[in-house]
N, C-alpha and C positions, 0 to 999 in steps of 0.2 A: 772750502766750498761745501763740505758735508755739513758744517754748522749752519751755513746759510740755508741749505735745503731743509734741514730740520726746523729752522726758525720759520720758514715759509709754510711748511707742513703744519706746524703747531698753530700758526695764525689761521690757517684754513680750517683746522679742526675747531678752533674756538669760534669762528664765524658760523660754521655749520652747526655746532652744538647749540648756539644761541637760537638759530633759526629753526632747528629741528626738535627742540625740547618737547613741545606739545605733541608732535607727531610720534616721537619715540615713545612717550608715555602711553598714549592711546594704543599704539601698535603692540606694546608689550601685553596689554590685556587680551588682544586677539590670540596671541600664541598660547596663552593659558587655557584657551577654550577649544583648541584644535589638536587633532592627532594626525600626523602626516604618515604617508607610506613612502618608503625610499628603497628602490631596488637597484643594486649595483651589479653591473656585468663583470665577468671575469676579466675581460680585456676589451679593446676597441675593434677587434676583428669582426668582420661581417657576421660570422657564425655566432660568436659570443653575444653580439648585440641582438641578433634574432632570437637567441635562446632567452635573453633577458626579457624580451617582450612576451615570449611564451610563458615564462615563469610568472610574470606580472598578470597575464590573463587568467592563469590557473588560480593564483592566489586571490585575485578579485572575485572569481567565480565561487570558490569554496568559502570565502570569508563573508560574502554578502549576508548570509543568514545570521552571522554572529554580530555584525555591526549595524545592520539597518534599524534595529530597534533600540539602540543605545540613546539615552536621553542626555548624556553628559560625556565629556572627555574621559572622566574617571571610569564610567561604565564601559566605554569603548576600550580603554586601556586594560581593564580587568578581563574583558573578552579576549583581547590579544594575548595577555599573559596566560590565560587558560588554554589557548590554542597554539602556542608557539611550536610545540612538537608536530601538530597537524599541518601547520604552515610549512615547516621544514620538510615534512614528508611530501607535501604537494609539490614543492619546488624540486626536490630530488627526483620525484617520479617523472616530471617533465624532462629533466636532464637525461635520465636513463632511457626514456622513450626515444630520445634523440641521439642515443649512442654516446653520451657524455658522462664521465664519472667524477666531475668536479664536486666538491662538497658544497653544501648550502648551510649558511648560518643565519639564524633568525633571532633578533633581539629587540628589546625596547630600550631606547636611549635618547638623550637630548642631543640634537644635531642643529648646526647652523644652516639655514637655508637662505638663498638670495631672494630678492623680490621676485614674485612669480604671479603671472596672470593665468587664470583658468576660465576660459570663456569670458564672461562679463564680471568676474571676481578677481581682484588683485590682493594678494597677501603680502604684507611687508616683510623685508628681510629680518631675520632674527633667529633665536634659538627656540626650537619647537621640540616637543616630545614626538618621537617617530618610531614606527615599526620598521626596522631595517632588515632587508634581505640581501645578504652578501653571497654572490655566486663565485665560487673559486677564490681567486685572490681579490676580487672586488675592486679592480683597478681600472675598469672600463667606464665609459660614460654611463651616467645613471639616469633613472627615471623616478619622478616623484609626483605625488598628488595628495589630496586631502582625504583621509579615510574617515575621519569624523570632524564635522558633519560629512555625511556621505556624498561628497562631490565627485568621487571617482568610481563609486560602485555602480554596476549596471542599473540603469533605470532611475538613477538618483535625480532629484529635482533640486538644483542648486539654490534657487532663491528661497524656497520655503525652508530648507534645511539650515541654511546659513542664518536666516533671521531667527530661527529657534534658539540659537546658542549665543549670538552676539547682541550687545546692546544696540539701540538705534544708531548711536554715534559711531560705534565700531563698524557696524554694517555699512554705514555711509562711507567710511574710510576704505572699504574694499572695492568701491566703484573705480572704474578705469582712470578717472581724473587724478587719483592719488598716486598713481604709479610713478610719476616723475618725482614727487615728494619722497616716496619710499626709496627711490634710487639715490636721492640726496642723503638720506639717512644711511643707506648702505655704503656710500662713498665715505661718509664720516667714520663709520666703523672700520673700514679698510685702512684709512689713513691713521686712525688711532692705533690699530693693531701694528701697522708698519712702524710707527714711532716707538711703541713699546718694545718691539723686537730689535730696533736699531739704536737703542739708548745705552 
C-alpha cells in the first residue's frame, strides 16, 4: 500500500510540476526582490501572543526610518544588518516593560513562507530572505509581513512600493487571481518534500 501511495503522489507531483513550471519560475523572481519580517512568539498562550504583537509594533515603529528609503532588497538587508542589536534591544524593552524576561533573538536568514495575501497583494510560497525575531523559545504562532518593499511599515503605500521593485509581469502575479495558482505550487512543494522524506 505504501508503494501505491508513493506512486500516486509521484504522479501528482509530475502533473503539478508540468502545470506550475511557468508560475514557479516567475514567482522565484519575486522572492529575490522582497525582504520579509517574521516575528515568532514564545508560545501560543494568550499572554505570549499579545507580547508578540507588542514587539512587532515596537520593531515596526523603530525600524520605519531605516527601511522606508531603501531602493532595493540589498539596501534594506544592509539596514537590517546594521541595526540587528537595536532591534533586539527594542524587543527586549517591550518584554521587560511587560514583566517578561524571555530572551529575544534577531537575525537575517532564508525562510520558507506559505502563499500569503496582504490586502490586495498575494505573494507566492517560497524561500525568502527574512528578518526573524524569535521571542523566548519561538514556538508560538508567528506573524509575518513584507518589510521591503514597505508593505507593513506605518503609512506604507502598497501599490506604489511594490511596482517600484517588481517587473510588470511579477507585479501582475501578485494580484488576488493568482492566489489559487500559488496554492497549487505550494501543494506541489509539500508533496515533493513528503516524497523526499519518505523515500
